[in-house]
C-alpha positions in Angstrom: -0.1 0.0 0.0 1.4 3.3 -1.0 1.2 6.1 1.5 2.6 9.5 2.0 2.5 11.1 5.6 3.1 14.7 5.8 3.8 16.2 9.1 5.6 19.1 10.9 3.2 21.9 10.4 2.1 24.3 13.1 1.9 27.8 14.1 4.8 30.1 13.7 5.6 33.7 13.8 6.6 35.7 10.8 10.3 35.2 10.2 10.3 31.8 11.9 11.1 28.4 10.4 9.6 25.1 10.1 10.7 21.8 8.7 8.0 19.5 7.1 8.4 15.9 6.6 6.9 13.5 4.0 7.4 9.9 5.1 6.6 7.5 2.3 5.8 3.9 2.5 5.0 1.2 -0.1 7.8 2.4 -2.4 11.3 3.7 -2.3 12.3 7.2 -3.1 14.2 6.2 -6.1 10.9 5.1 -7.7 9.0 8.4 -7.8 9.6 12.1 -7.7 8.3 13.8 -4.6 6.8 17.3 -4.8 5.5 19.6 -2.2 2.5 21.7 -2.9 0.5 24.1 -0.9 -3.0 25.4 -1.0 -4.1 28.5 0.8 -7.8 29.1 1.5 -9.6 30.2 -1.7 -6.7 29.6 -3.8 -5.5 26.9 -6.1 -3.0 24.3 -5.1 0.6 25.5 -6.2 3.7 23.6 -6.5 6.5 24.4 -4.1 9.4 22.1 -4.8 10.3 18.8 -6.3 13.0 16.2 -5.8 14.0 13.1 -7.3 16.3 10.4 -5.8 18.2 10.0 -9.0 20.4 12.4 -10.9 19.2 15.9 -11.6 18.3 19.2 -10.0 15.7 20.0 -7.6 12.9 22.3 -8.7 11.5 25.4 -6.8 8.9 27.9 -7.2 10.6 31.1 -8.2 9.2 33.0 -5.4 10.0 30.6 -2.8 13.5 29.2 -3.8 15.4 31.7 -1.7 13.6 30.6 1.5 12.7 27.0 1.1 15.0 23.9 0.8 13.9 20.5 -0.1 16.0 17.5 0.8 15.6 13.7 1.2 16.8 10.9 3.5 16.8 7.8 1.4 17.5 5.6 4.5 14.4 6.9 6.2 12.3 7.1 3.0 11.5 10.7 3.9 11.5 13.9 2.1 11.9 17.3 4.0 10.9 20.8 3.2 12.9 23.3 5.2 11.1 26.7 5.4 12.8 29.8 6.6 11.8 33.4 7.0 8.2 32.6 6.9 5.7 35.1 6.0 1.9 35.5 6.4 1.3 34.5 2.9 3.0 31.1 3.4 -0.1 30.1 5.6 -1.5 27.2 3.8 -2.0 23.4 3.9 1.2 21.8 2.6 1.0 18.5 0.8 3.5 16.0 -0.7 2.8 14.0 -3.7 4.6 11.2 -5.6 4.7 10.8 -9.3 6.6 9.3 -12.1 7.2 12.6 -13.8 10.3 14.7 -12.9 10.8 18.0 -14.7 10.0 21.5 -15.0 6.3 20.9 -15.1 6.4 19.5 -11.6 3.7 22.0 -10.5 0.9 20.2 -12.5 -1.2 18.4 -10.0 -2.2 15.9 -12.7 1.3 14.5 -12.8 0.9 12.7 -9.5 -0.3 9.3 -8.6 -0.3 9.6 -4.8 -1.0 12.3 -2.3 -0.5 12.8 1.5 -3.1 14.2 3.7 -1.6 17.6 4.3 -0.3 19.4 7.1 -1.3 22.9 8.2 1.1 25.8 8.3 0.0 29.0 9.9 2.1 32.1 10.1 0.7 34.5 12.5 1.8 37.0 15.0 
């Protein structure tokens, strides 16, 4: 059974940091690209960052790449999203997704086969 479990969200003040985790089971990280998405209230789901276990670059949203960093731990079958200098507008539910596609169109939700349940990130003073 393929499962993705996103965790690590919470309430943080502006300027703070959080690290989200996406623990996967039922497959190994070299089988799929893992992408983080987020969805704010009333907005469409947007791609944040994508990583693949094999060779190749990671992909980031242009507006987030200076503050967010994606990484993986193959031994733990987990992908992380380190978020720094958080802003009010980063408030959203963050999801991880797994798919066979890996490339510059990572932000297309139709590319993904499996989704985690989401973890809420709230940036508030």
